[in-house]
N, C-alpha and C positions, 0 to 999 in steps of 0.2 A: 474281643479276645486279645488283640495286640496292645490295646491301650493299657490294661491293667499290668501286663507283662512289662511294658516300657516303663510305667511308673515304678514298679517294684525294682527294675534294674537300676534306674537312676537313684532311687531312694536308698537302696542297700549297698550298691557297689560304688557309687560316686559320692555318697554322703551329702546329697543335695536335699534341701528342705522341699516339703510338698508344694509350697507356694511357688518356688522357682520352677519346679517341674510343670505345674499348671500353666504358669505364664509362657514358658517356652513351647509347651505343647499347643497352646492356642495359636501362637505364631506359626508353628509348623503346619497346623491344620489349615489355617488361612492361606498359607503359601501353596499347599497342595491344591486347594480349591481354585486359586488363581491360575495355577499352571494347567488345570484341566481346560480352562477357556482358551488359554494360549495354544495349547496342543490341538484342540478342536479346530481352531481357526487355521492353524498351520497346515493341518491335514487337508482341510476342505479346499484351501486356496493354493495348495502347492501345484506346481506345473505338472509334476508326474501324476498326480491324482487326476487332474483334469484330462490329461492325455489318455490315461487308462480308461476313464469313463467314456471318452469319445470313441476309443478303438474297440472296446468291447460291446458297444451298443447298449449300454444300460438304460433302462427306462425309468422314468420318475426320479431322476437323479436329484433334481432340485428339492423335491419333497423329502427324500431320504437325507439330503444334506441339512435341511432345516430341522428335521427331527434330531439329527445328531447334534446340531448346535444347541437346540433347546435342552437336550439331555446334559450337555456341558454346563449351561447356565443353571439348570436345576441342581446339579451336583455342587456347583460353586455356592449357590445359595444355602444349600444344606450344610456345607462345610463352614460357610461363614457364620451361620447361626450356631453351629457347634463351638466355633472358636470363640464367639461372643459369650456363650454360656460359660465356657471354661475360664475365660478372662474375668467375668463377673464373680465366679467362685473364688478366683485368685484375689480379687479385691475384697471380698467378704472375709477372707482368712487373713 
């Protein structure tokens, strides 16, 4: 829902061509995917997070951390594939 609204905003109000919007949208989507991995790593290895896990007595913390990290990488791959598809569409037009 957000992508068509963003396309129409850039197209109508900023008078940008569709190709430029596709190109920069692919870069933004790729950056969002990369930031998901960085954020996931920072949360898992932060000292406050480790201290909270130890003080609350959470069980199976390593398994939960690995599932969270796997989710971050899956999201990054999905966003990367989406960015590549948008960039290929940009190259075709």
